[in-house]
DOMI-746244 format. One line per 8 residues: number of its first residue (from 1); their letters; for each residue x, y, z of N, C-alpha, C, O. Coordinates in steps of 0.001 Angstrom, whole numbers. Each point is the difference from the previous one (the first is absolute). Layout:
! residues N
NUM> a> X:Y:Z:X:Y:Z:X:Y:Z:X:Y:Z; ...
This chain:
! residues 329
1> mfqivkvs> 71335:9623:-29230:1336:-585:154:465:-604:-1322:-776:-631:-719; 2048:835:416:541:-480:-1254:1361:-644:247:558:87:1094; -40:-732:-2131:1351:-548:79:1030:1032:-422:1196:-205:207; -1640:1324:-800:904:1058:-443:147:1041:1107:-997:445:568; 2234:-54:-258:252:1062:970:43:1324:-762:843:200:-874; -1764:698:1220:-103:1286:-681:552:1092:913:-508:208:1102; 1536:479:-1557:664:1030:800:-241:1360:-641:268:193:-1186; -777:746:1979:-248:1359:-476:630:977:987:-285:-55:1197
9> sqltfsnt> 1141:949:-1693:723:946:859:-271:1431:-444:141:331:-1177; -531:516:2130:-153:1435:-234:1258:679:531:262:-22:1203; 511:623:-2098:1316:515:361:108:1488:-300:-498:473:-1021; 1151:261:1915:325:1404:-229:1514:154:90:597:-270:1042; 17:705:-2136:1446:198:-56:311:1495:89:-627:809:-684; 1592:-446:1525:450:1386:131:1443:99:-479:851:-801:389; -587:1784:-1232:1351:202:-515:766:891:971:-192:1216:22; 1057:-1825:775:806:751:966:1411:259:-521:852:524:718
17> gssdanyv> -615:-898:-1977:1317:199:-591:155:1381:-606:-867:860:155; 1976:-655:-845:304:1307:-586:-302:63:-1490:88:1075:-594; -442:-2203:-28:-279:-21:-1437:-1382:-582:-261:-585:-651:866; 66:895:-2079:-1317:-509:-370:33:-1527:-132:1041:-588:-291; -2198:-36:510:-116:-1460:-120:-1059:-333:-1037:-1105:541:36; 1443:-1434:-961:-973:-413:-1017:-420:-1460:155:-735:-533:-831; 1204:-106:1897:-422:-1373:271:147:-285:1495:692:714:725; -1364:-1778:-291:167:-513:1362:184:-1510:-102:-248:-596:-1048
25> evllskee> 678:-7:2132:179:-1447:33:-866:-611:1095:-135:563:1087; -451:-1720:-1383:-700:-784:1014:686:-1356:99:599:-481:-962; -695:-123:2133:720:-1240:266:-949:-1157:258:-1086:175:553; 1515:-1354:-961:-680:-1249:331:1016:-948:623:1159:-42:-413; -1598:-711:1399:889:-994:585:278:-1101:-1019:-694:-104:-1011; 1697:-708:1273:327:-1099:-914:-1179:-945:-158:-293:-452:-1107; -388:150:2216:-1134:-921:-60:-1138:595:-814:-619:-695:-805; 338:1990:1013:-1055:644:-781:346:-3:-1483:-853:-270:-845
33> dehlsyis> 2104:570:537:404:73:-1403:-118:-1354:-688:-336:-66:-1182; 608:-1011:1908:-118:-1344:-572:-1444:-346:-341:-246:-801:-902; -703:1392:1605:-1416:-314:-200:-745:1122:-716:-1226:-42:-106; 1955:1048:-386:-640:1155:-631:-619:-372:-1338:640:-626:-845; -1903:1023:666:-694:-232:-1261:-221:1295:-761:2:10:-1231; -195:1091:1963:-390:1256:-643:338:1151:931:-146:-121:1217; 599:1248:-1783:252:1209:779:-367:1212:-844:262:29:-1203; -871:973:1837:-382:1217:-716:97:1184:948:28:-166:1219
41> aqegnskg> 22:1369:-1794:78:1222:799:-790:1105:-681:15:126:-1224; -705:677:2034:-738:1162:-476:410:1208:823:317:-119:1184; -328:1285:-1823:389:1227:676:-1223:853:293:-760:333:-909; 566:22:2179:-1104:862:393:-1340:-543:-440:-312:-1171:213; -488:2047:-840:-1317:-398:-498:36:-448:-1457:-1045:-264:-595; 2240:177:22:125:-422:-1391:-392:-1462:-148:372:-835:825; -1128:523:-1881:-424:-1375:-244:1028:-787:-812:-49:-1229:-58; 974:1949:-566:1005:-673:-809:1041:-709:851:273:399:1133
49> klkvskqk> 303:-1455:-1693:1027:-768:695:1381:587:-288:304:377:-1132; 516:-308:2161:1368:459:-159:895:-1154:-456:-327:-1169:203; 1449:1510:-815:945:-1025:-438:744:-552:1210:599:749:771; -646:-2066:-616:674:-683:1109:991:-998:-585:-369:-819:-842; 1613:880:1275:1022:-915:-526:848:-548:1143:382:725:919; -97:-2021:-1001:802:-653:1033:1475:309:-217:496:-71:-1125; 202:413:2201:1420:288:-67:813:-1285:180:-410:-910:720; 1546:851:-1372:796:-1224:-1:624:-287:1362:37:-1151:433
57> eekngfhs> 447:2176:235:735:-206:1241:-933:22:1207:-912:822:82; 1157:-1741:855:-735:3:1258:554:1090:920:1143:439:-128; -2003:-23:1059:400:1009:974:-299:-514:1403:-1158:-140:391; 2215:-136:353:-148:-476:1382:-918:-1216:100:-759:-133:961; 832:-754:-1959:-820:-1204:21:-1393:180:-552:-799:-936:42; 479:2116:-563:-1309:269:-594:137:158:-1511:1063:357:-508; -2154:-629:-197:-55:254:-1435:-628:1370:-222:-1020:329:604; 1636:466:-1475:-424:1380:-211:-760:150:-1314:366:-582:-1021
65> ykiellkq> -1443:1386:1075:-780:324:-1190:-39:1516:-165:-386:732:912; 791:-281:-2090:60:1428:-308:-1329:462:-592:-505:-595:-952; -56:1660:1524:-1262:569:-481:280:1391:-555:431:889:735; -672:-700:-2024:242:1288:-647:-1205:910:191:-1126:-380:-323; 1358:1582:849:-1065:941:330:-464:772:-1230:712:80:-1001; -1919:491:1089:-547:777:-1117:791:1280:-222:171:441:-1137; 315:162:2232:827:1196:-107:981:33:1160:-185:-682:1008; 1221:1479:-1164:1027:64:1028:-545:622:1284:-856:884:-26
73> vgkggevk> 1376:-1370:1139:-358:535:1309:1190:803:510:1086:-540:215; -1308:1833:-26:1084:867:420:337:-124:1471:-672:-710:747; 1722:1410:-339:433:-6:1395:-1139:453:901:-596:1054:-222; 295:-1859:1245:-1080:328:923:-1378:-402:-489:-985:169:719; 898:-704:-1943:-1291:-398:-558:-423:-1390:441:783:-748:584; -2047:412:-876:-552:-1301:358:-713:-622:-1186:-446:699:-910; 344:-2006:928:-774:-729:-998:-680:-1173:701:605:-680:829; -1871:457:-1174:-769:-1097:591:-202:-1100:-1032:-393:264:-1136
81> lkveyrli> 663:-1491:1540:-121:-1150:-891:-872:-1071:637:-73:-136:1221; -586:-621:-2095:-688:-1216:412:683:-1152:-715:-23:-79:-1229; 628:-811:1996:724:-1141:-564:-756:-1274:366:-303:-237:1169; 4:-573:-2170:-708:-1257:219:794:-1148:-615:601:143:-1065; -611:-1278:1749:581:-1198:-606:-703:-1236:530:-646:26:1048; 789:-1119:-1809:-660:-1262:312:1054:-1094:181:956:-105:-769; -1161:-703:1806:901:-1111:298:-773:-1305:-112:-1084:-134:570; 1631:-819:-1295:-687:-1277:-196:785:-1129:661:1230:18:55
89> elleplpa> -1977:-997:444:572:-1188:642:936:366:1154:1011:-661:234; -1372:1728:478:771:425:1168:-534:-632:1285:779:-331:894; -2097:160:-794:-617:-558:1197:297:-1495:102:-125:-733:-981; 517:291:2170:376:-1400:211:-1055:-707:851:-254:421:1129; -369:-1492:-1647:-965:-757:812:691:-654:1199:1050:-626:-138; -1660:784:1314:539:-603:1213:-1161:-354:924:-654:904:520; 377:-2184:-299:763:-1174:-450:-86:-220:-1508:-910:489:-670; 1875:-1232:162:84:-225:-1442:-1039:-990:-496:-297:-35:-1194
97> kitqkenq> -272:-788:2107:-1022:-974:-377:-1160:83:987:211:109:1208; -1444:-161:-1730:-1189:70:843:-1048:-975:-519:31:-407:-1162; -961:39:2043:-1124:-822:-432:-1039:884:-672:101:1227:37; -1085:-1845:-643:-1017:740:-746:-795:947:896:-443:1054:-454; 257:-1423:1725:-828:804:899:787:1072:744:-595:841:673; 1920:-855:-782:816:983:715:118:1294:-795:-72:3:-1229; 256:1101:1961:248:1282:-640:1451:90:-462:888:-653:547; -677:1471:-1559:1357:225:-497:581:1235:683:-640:1050:58
105> yvvyngsa> 1853:-1188:454:718:1122:600:1278:250:-799:649:-931:-477; -308:2209:345:1186:369:-764:849:964:817:-474:610:958; 1727:-485:-1350:938:909:656:402:1091:-982:423:-273:-1123; -565:1524:1577:492:1143:-772:1283:498:648:21:291:1196; 1050:-192:-1982:1270:548:468:230:1357:-649:-37:124:-1224; 274:894:2048:218:1341:-530:869:813:940:846:-543:710; -1066:1861:-713:773:905:853:-925:1036:615:-921:490:-654; 1173:-159:1917:-792:1037:660:348:1376:-534:-818:918:61
113> hyaaaypv> 2031:-766:-584:450:1293:-507:-22:23:-1523:160:-1028:-659; -363:2223:119:55:180:-1448:1461:56:-424:776:802:519; -412:-1653:-1458:1381:-22:-487:212:1178:-943:-539:17:-1107; 1317:963:1539:207:1209:-794:1484:231:-239:843:-368:817; -545:984:-1949:1382:339:-327:421:1313:654:1140:439:-147; -2073:183:870:247:1293:631:-485:-52:1455:-810:-863:338; 1283:1761:523:-544:65:1364:-1504:276:-41:-490:715:-873; -229:-1294:1835:-1459:112:31:-415:846:1196:377:-290:1136
121> gqekttvk> -1165:1352:-1399:-454:880:1074:-1094:-632:835:50:41:1229; -1048:-631:-1895:-1102:-654:708:-582:-1092:-878:-83:155:-1218; -323:-1265:1836:-532:-1125:-766:-968:-815:844:45:17:1230; -917:-726:-1923:-926:-937:636:-309:-1097:-1000:-214:278:-1180; 189:-1519:1637:-278:-1155:-855:-1257:-699:484:-114:-347:1175; -839:139:-2093:-1246:-690:315:-80:-1281:-819:148:31:-1221; -382:-1152:1888:-146:-1298:-663:-1453:-436:134:-487:-216:1109; -210:84:-2247:-1393:-438:-11:-42:-1504:-253:535:-486:-996
129> lgpgktls> -1175:-243:1903:28:-1460:-58:-1271:-613:-553:56:-1083:-584; -1186:1724:744:-1259:-616:-383:-599:-764:1167:646:-135:1039; -1884:-375:-1185:-671:-685:1104:671:-1325:339:619:-639:-851; -754:247:2104:582:-1266:429:845:171:1246:221:1115:472; 242:-2221:46:766:-16:1239:1464:337:-258:595:-458:-975; -22:1274:1874:1424:320:-63:718:-743:1118:-317:182:1175; 1278:-1015:-1538:693:-827:993:1127:747:692:160:-119:1215; 623:885:-1962:1123:719:610:372:1212:-840:-154:8:-1221
137> vsqvsptt> 653:1028:1919:416:1247:-647:1302:463:641:85:101:1224; 929:181:-2035:1249:549:528:-254:1383:589:-748:796:-568; 1376:-516:1710:-179:1276:680:1233:879:-210:1117:-382:348; -1341:1566:-923:1041:1016:-138:-629:1292:506:-730:663:-736; 1003:-307:1963:-689:1101:674:137:1322:-757:1096:365:-426; -2223:358:259:-1361:-376:390:-685:-854:-1072:117:271:-1195; -828:-1300:1642:-772:-868:-894:-1425:-96:524:-210:-274:1182; -764:497:-2048:-1403:-121:385:-710:-929:-971:305:-23:-1192
145> qenervvy> -1246:-735:1710:-778:-928:-816:-1473:312:173:-533:-67:1107; -126:411:-2215:-1410:357:25:-729:-799:-1070:238:174:-1195; -1133:-1056:1644:-786:-821:-914:906:-730:-986:722:-922:378; -764:1336:-1644:751:-705:-1039:1289:726:-381:587:-283:-1044; -145:1220:1888:1180:794:-324:1045:-72:1106:-321:-79:1186; 1575:109:-1610:1122:144:920:744:1264:-407:404:147:-1154; -223:778:2121:632:1286:-295:1322:96:748:55:-166:1219; 1004:436:-1966:1321:225:569:322:1487:-95:-20:580:-1086
153> gpykdqpa> 318:35:2234:321:1414:12:-1137:848:538:-961:-536:552; 1055:1865:-705:995:702:-818:1397:23:622:171:-11:1219; 818:44:-2115:1395:129:398:546:1303:-577:-381:409:-1097; 1271:238:1836:572:1265:-444:1517:-100:-102:656:-742:731; -129:1527:-1675:1445:176:-166:737:-1336:-83:851:-317:831; -1202:-448:-1852:622:-1301:-231:1118:126:-1045:-105:813:-918; 1166:-1606:1049:1100:79:-963:-351:-662:-1327:-968:-754:-101; 1766:1050:-905:-181:-654:-1301:341:-1482:118:736:-407:899
161> fnkkpiki> -1272:-387:-1806:251:-1448:-75:-392:-715:1306:640:-967:412; -1685:1461:210:-445:-568:1272:-909:-1199:-248:-836:20:-904; 1004:-1058:1710:-832:-1192:-146:-162:-683:1347:973:-215:722; -2200:-121:-394:-303:-757:1212:-938:-1127:-384:-1195:233:-185; 1717:-1476:56:-832:-1115:-483:-1212:-248:894:85:75:1225; -1210:-372:-1864:-1214:-376:713:-566:-1272:-622:247:-309:-1166; -1008:-416:1973:-656:-1221:-466:-1414:-12:557:-208:168:1201; -766:-368:-2090:-1399:-59:401:-574:-1332:-470:48:-319:-1188
169> hyennapf> -588:-452:2121:-558:-1326:-283:-1512:104:147:-507:224:1100; -213:-387:-2205:-1438:276:35:-772:-944:-919:577:-688:-843; -1902:674:1029:-886:-854:-792:-251:625:-1371:-311:1185:-112; 452:-1999:-915:-250:459:-1369:-467:-1208:-809:809:-819:-435; -2113:721:241:-575:-1154:-696:-150:221:-1502:-684:-768:-676; 1318:1810:155:-53:224:-1442:677:-1155:-731:1023:-501:468; -1564:70:-1596:653:-1057:-786:1241:546:-698:-95:950:-777; 1243:-1534:1045:1255:463:-588:229:-698:-1340:974:-733:-174
177> vvatvver> -1885:972:-766:70:-637:-1315:924:810:-909:-159:1212:-146; 1117:-1896:-456:1002:643:-850:-14:-646:-1380:-34:-1224:-121; 61:2055:-915:164:-504:-1365:1500:-150:-250:686:973:-315; -191:-2183:456:1439:-213:-159:435:129:-1456:1127:408:-281; -2019:-757:-642:292:100:-1433:-1238:509:-726:-1100:-516:198; 1281:1529:-1037:-1043:446:-927:645:139:-1374:944:769:-179; -1460:-1517:-780:497:78:-1377:-1142:487:-884:-969:-722:-233; 1091:1930:-247:-1056:644:-790:422:45:-1464:1082:491:-325
185> tievshwg> -1928:-998:-546:283:-26:-1438:-1057:806:-738:-1198:-230:162; 1655:1176:-975:-878:838:-820:339:-269:-1460:1105:305:-449; -2046:-873:-288:242:-360:-1399:-875:852:-916:-1228:-49:70; 1879:825:-925:-694:891:-932:-73:-674:-1367:1023:-417:-544; -2213:311:-2:-166:-651:-1304:-214:1033:-1102:-236:1178:264; 325:-1655:-1514:-282:857:-1158:-1491:285:-136:-389:918:-723; -446:-1689:1405:-1430:-12:-304:-838:784:1005:-1178:-294:203; 1798:1291:422:-763:887:874:-283:-545:1380:-950:436:651
193> niaveeyv> 1753:-1383:-188:-249:-612:1307:1292:-39:821:1095:-159:-539; -1251:307:1846:1113:-164:937:-394:-1069:1011:-1017:126:681; 1820:-1173:-588:-251:-1086:951:901:184:1221:1213:161:-130; -1817:-186:1302:736:180:1255:-147:-1265:845:-1104:-519:170; 2219:33:353:-36:-1175:872:984:191:1146:1111:494:-192; -1540:-894:1390:861:88:1178:73:-1355:697:-1017:-635:277; 2238:217:-6:244:-1187:828:437:496:1371:952:773:106; -1643:-1214:947:239:512:1349:242:-1160:965:-769:-961:31
201> elvhkgae> 1839:1057:752:267:-946:1082:-173:725:1331:606:1047:229; -1438:-1612:648:-278:598:1300:484:-912:1117:-60:-1224:-114; 541:1835:1200:351:-754:1199:-379:840:1214:174:1218:1; -689:-1872:1023:-330:672:1255:1244:-40:881:420:-1073:435; 178:2252:-168:1246:68:760:-225:371:1459:933:416:687; -2163:-565:-211:-260:204:1413:392:-1221:806:714:-876:-488; -1188:823:1735:298:-1151:856:-519:-1277:-652:-1153:-62:-427; 2001:-949:353:-368:-1248:-667:-1063:-755:801:-19:26:1231
209> lkgpfsri> -856:-693:-1969:-1053:-791:640:585:-1301:529:673:-735:-724; -940:459:2005:397:-1289:569:-1258:-750:432:-981:601:437; 1031:-1901:-567:-1162:-800:341:-962:-108:-1167:310:455:-1102; -1491:-1058:1330:-963:-247:-1086:-728:1264:-438:-37:997:721; -542:-1058:-1922:-810:1093:-534:-1465:-412:17:-343:-1105:-420; -525:1998:909:-1442:-238:31:-693:1042:-864:92:1196:276; -789:-1646:-1328:-711:949:-855:-1176:637:741:-337:1155:-258; -285:-1890:1169:-1116:567:768:493:1154:874:-609:1069:24
217> dhqldrrg> 1712:-1290:691:561:1079:820:409:1183:-862:-132:1153:410; 624:-1441:-1593:400:1071:-915:-1204:845:-414:94:1227:-46; -1213:-1864:-254:-1193:729:-411:-560:845:1139:-583:1056:-246; 753:-1507:1490:-535:723:1154:955:1066:535:-379:796:859; 1605:-776:-1356:1014:934:502:-342:1425:-429:-213:251:-1186; 157:680:2128:-331:1398:-295:1153:945:337:-211:1198:187; 1413:-1732:-111:1133:835:403:704:673:-1166:1010:675:195; -1527:-848:-1399:625:647:-1151:1269:-654:-470:831:636:-647
225> rrqpallh> -668:-1937:975:1250:-673:-354:-26:-596:-1402:1014:-511:-476; -2150:571:-180:-63:-558:-1351:838:846:-958:194:1197:211; 292:-1841:-1256:764:746:-973:-912:1022:-673:-1194:-256:-154; 1737:1422:-256:-828:1006:-648:-550:-515:-1317:570:-896:-623; -1694:1481:208:-556:-369:-1299:1018:341:-1083:574:1088:-6; -358:-2031:-908:917:246:-1113:-778:780:-1040:-611:-572:-903; 645:1889:1044:-846:868:-808:832:671:-1080:724:958:269; -828:-1463:-1489:717:582:-1127:-858:1080:-647:-1164:-234:-326
233> ftatsakd> 1748:1425:142:-687:1076:-702:483:14:-1448:1195:154:-255; -2104:-310:-678:348:48:-1416:-805:1101:-670:-850:625:634; 1114:-385:-1915:-706:1047:-731:-1461:-372:-203:-356:-1179:8; -498:2199:-191:-1431:-251:-204:-250:-791:-1276:-1040:-642:-141; 1989:687:-788:-164:-705:-1273:523:-1432:50:-12:-694:-1016; 472:240:2184:546:-1355:111:-1068:-1041:-314:-1149:125:426; 1538:-1151:-1174:-921:-1078:-362:769:-1320:-8:1223:-27:143; -1969:-1065:-313:611:-1341:-45:869:-259:1230:1100:-540:-111
241> iyyrdeig> -1598:927:1275:767:-141:1241:47:-1469:429:-1024:-683:6; 2213:206:350:136:-1376:487:891:-33:1236:834:882:204; -1024:-1910:616:698:-161:1267:191:-1490:245:-977:-741:101; 2217:301:-5:250:-1431:169:1278:-228:802:813:904:195; -669:-2146:261:1231:-406:664:517:-1270:-655:-390:-317:-1123; 1265:-417:1808:603:-1187:-600:-1029:-1079:-303:181:-789:-927; -1257:749:1702:-1017:-1032:-202:-907:339:-1169:-420:-886:-744; 119:2161:583:-884:415:-1085:-751:1264:351:432:760:867
249> nistsavr> -1556:-524:-1532:-787:1206:218:-593:15:1408:-423:-1034:517; 398:2229:102:-561:159:1341:-1280:817:-117:18:1127:-496; -1118:-1695:950:-1304:652:-166:-344:948:1135:-952:772:-113; 1720:-815:1223:-317:856:1148:563:1402:-212:919:420:704; -1464:288:-1659:413:1365:-290:-1222:797:-414:-1023:-563:-388; 1141:1888:477:-1119:872:-359:536:1208:-746:1078:504:313; -1835:-40:-1301:379:1157:-802:-1038:1094:210:-1199:-227:-164; 1679:1434:535:-895:1135:218:422:1147:-893:1174:368:-35
257> lradsvdv> -2128:198:-686:273:1123:-893:-225:1306:741:-1090:247:515; 2122:591:-461:-104:1324:615:153:1067:-1068:222:-303:-1173; -344:1563:1594:51:1103:-958:1360:106:-674:83:342:-1180; 987:-631:1920:1343:183:-552:840:-1267:-15:1191:60:-303; -1782:-1200:623:783:-1235:7:-911:-1211:31:-1199:105:259; 1795:-1257:-528:-656:-1288:214:736:-676:1153:1202:-249:-88; -1921:-47:1163:605:-632:1162:-190:-1510:-82:-1121:-489:-138; 2216:-233:224:-46:-1461:-21:410:-498:1379:1170:87:373
265> elkprfpl> -2132:-608:384:284:-513:1339:257:-1500:-81:-851:-774:-439; 2036:389:869:430:-1387:-110:44:-658:1370:382:624:989; -776:-1889:-941:74:-776:1232:768:-1286:-284:-449:-828:-792; 1611:654:1437:758:-1246:-202:-800:-1218:453:-1011:131:690; 1469:-1300:-1080:-702:-1238:356:16:-256:1508:-886:-678:521; 1878:1211:174:104:-222:1440:517:1280:659:682:793:-650; -997:-579:1933:486:1201:692:1506:-68:208:588:-1082:-2; 30:2242:180:1439:65:231:275:275:1472:-360:1054:524
273> fggwrtsy> 1001:-2013:137:485:206:1358:1517:142:-45:622:-190:-1045; -33:526:2193:1434:213:59:790:-1168:-556:-201:-1144:406; 1105:1434:-1339:816:-1032:-626:-634:-640:-1217:676:-720:-734; -1974:965:498:-684:-579:-1153:224:877:-1225:233:1203:112; -307:-1824:-1273:217:733:-1242:-932:-496:-1090:-540:-1104:74; 364:1938:-1082:-808:-367:-1162:474:819:-1195:789:933:149; -1271:-1287:-1321:324:755:-1213:-1200:-41:-931:-829:-907:77; 744:1889:-953:-1119:48:-942:376:852:-1205:1008:705:0
281> iigynvps> -1847:-792:-1022:163:795:-1221:-1307:729:-263:-1072:-599:73; 1154:1881:-377:-1159:777:-410:340:691:-1313:1118:480:-183; -2085:-430:-731:234:629:-1291:-1257:634:-551:-1112:-316:425; 1300:1217:-1378:-1129:678:-639:485:688:-1274:1202:114:-239; -2150:339:-570:296:735:-1226:-581:1407:81:-1046:218:612; 1738:735:-1237:-501:1371:-114:275:499:-1412:955:-451:-632; -1772:1376:120:262:555:-1332:1235:888:25:202:771:938; 616:-882:-1969:1273:721:-16:-164:1508:-139:892:745:407
289> feylynkg> -2006:-268:-972:-135:1442:-218:-51:779:1323:219:1212:11; -505:-1896:1096:-43:685:1289:1390:218:594:163:816:908; 839:-1540:-1413:1329:63:604:1112:313:-997:1130:271:405; -1430:-305:-1692:995:320:-1020:-226:1413:-518:-1114:367:-375; 2182:417:357:-69:1370:-489:1025:145:-1124:1087:-574:58; -1445:1335:-1064:928:124:-1117:127:1440:-464:-910:816:145; 2084:-537:-712:283:1253:-680:688:-383:-1292:1202:-266:-20; -1968:238:-1062:516:-518:-1253:205:-1495:99:-926:-739:333
297> nnyalkmr> 2140:289:-622:323:-1424:83:630:-396:1335:428:-1141:175; -374:2079:760:559:-284:1318:-1129:-281:991:-971:753:79; 1110:-1848:677:-1050:-425:933:556:-73:1422:1178:-288:210; -2042:552:747:355:-103:1418:-1062:-818:719:-1198:231:-168; 1647:-1186:967:-897:-828:803:40:500:1439:1068:91:605; -2243:233:-64:-91:498:1373:-946:-892:799:-1220:76:-141; 1812:-922:983:-772:-889:867:669:-65:1366:1166:363:152; -1918:-830:840:561:-151:1337:1044:-1114:19:-146:-1021:-673
305> vldhifdn> 1182:1236:1443:1019:-1029:168:-575:-1193:755:391:-1143:-241; -1328:1416:1165:-597:-1056:816:-1440:359:313:-291:1139:363; -618:-2103:-499:-1384:197:426:-93:-78:1522:871:-570:658; -1935:1148:-111:-272:-122:1430:-292:-1464:325:-850:-618:-642; 1545:60:1631:-199:-1396:397:-910:-75:1220:-1058:-628:-37; 1482:1275:1115:-838:164:1190:535:1198:776:1128:438:-231; -1926:89:1141:388:1193:745:1278:-249:797:192:-1066:586; 682:2087:-580:1261:-68:738:822:-1228:-385:608:-651:849
313> avvekltt> -604:355:-2130:728:-1174:-482:1511:221:81:497:1105:-220; 213:-2175:538:1458:-11:-26:433:-916:-1136:-393:-1166:-41; 1200:1685:-880:495:-779:-1136:1519:-62:95:672:1031:-36; -136:-2233:155:1446:-149:142:717:61:-1344:1032:660:-120; -1566:-1339:-889:664:-47:-1307:-1035:190:-1099:-904:-819:-164; 1043:1896:-579:-929:321:-1091:745:8:-1330:1043:637:-141; -1597:-1356:-826:521:15:-1366:-1139:364:-938:-1035:-666:-10; 1220:1713:-773:-995:402:-994:608:-178:-1387:1000:633:-339
321> kiilpemi> -1617:-1502:-457:507:-309:-1344:-988:520:-1036:-1201:-248:102; 1702:960:-1090:-843:552:-1065:375:-662:-1320:1152:59:-430; -2134:-690:-208:203:-666:-1287:-638:860:-1080:-1213:207:-4; 2035:290:-910:-480:876:-1063:-230:-795:-1282:541:-1096:-147; -1332:1628:-780:-259:-703:-1263:1283:-221:-805:985:716:177; -1011:-1695:-1045:1156:-275:-852:238:1145:-973:-914:747:-352; 2159:-632:-69:413:948:-1040:-63:1451:454:-57:901:-836; 68:-654:2153:11:1395:440:1435:416:283:883:-835:200
329> r> -677:2130:-190:1334:531:276:-92:1091:1058:1018:580:379
C-alpha cells in the first residue's frame, strides 16, 4: 500500500473513420489532472515512450492529453497502447484524526468507467486496495469484490466522456510522508571536487495524531505505519558524508557501500506521525571527473536533478541550484 495512486490502462483503438490517424487522445478528470505527477504512453511491445502533450482546451469537463503514434493508423486499423500515470495526494484520510493505536482509513474517489474521448466497445476497471479492512464500496452494477480487489464491469457499448463516480473507503496504514521542500545545491570547484547538499522538509500528511504519543507502543507497532527509511542513493565515490538538522549532527544514520552506489540510511530524531514534520540537511563530496565532460574548452555537467530520498517519495517543491567556478563563460 502506498500514498501514490498508480493507474495503468491497456487500450485498443480502432480507426473507424475515413482518414488515417497519427495520434489519439486520452482524458483525465479535473480532480485527476489536479493531482497528476507523471503520465507516459507506450505502443504495443515497444519499450520507447511516446510523446504526450496536454491540450489547452477542456472537453466536456475533462482534460485531454494528445499521444502521438509511431506510425499512422489507416481506416479499419488498430493500435494498442499502454498508458500509465501517477496521482499524488489524492487519497483523503477519513477520519482526519486518529489515536496512535487506531488504523488509518482513506477514501479513494474515482470512476467506474474509463473516461474516453471516443465511444467504448468494452471496458473493465479493477481497483487494487492492498491488505486491510474495506469499510464501503460504491456499487455500479456489475461490481464484484474479491480479496483486495474491486472490479467494475465489464461494460459494453459505452458513450464517449462517460463517468460514474465511485468512492472506496478502506484501510491504508502506509505513512503519507511528503517532502514539501527539497533544495539541492551542486557546487563545482576548480580543484576537481563537486560538493552536493540537500535541504529537505518532511511532513506526514496522513491522519493526524490525536491524544498522547507512546514510544513503547510505537516500537511494538507492526502495522507498517512508521515513516519509510530515508534512504539516499549517492555515487560510489561519495565521501565526507554528513547529516544534520537544526540542533546539530545526527548520529542515527548508516552508510552502506554497494556495487553501483553508496546508500545513506537516515533516521530522524523522532518518528513522524500525522501532522508532524521535520527537516534535515545531507551533503557529500564527489570527484568532478566522474560528472564533468569536455570537448576542447567546452564542458558539460551531468548529474541527477534529485537524489533518491525514499521509495515512492512525493516531492511538492524541488529547487536544484548549480554553482559554477568563477570566471567561466
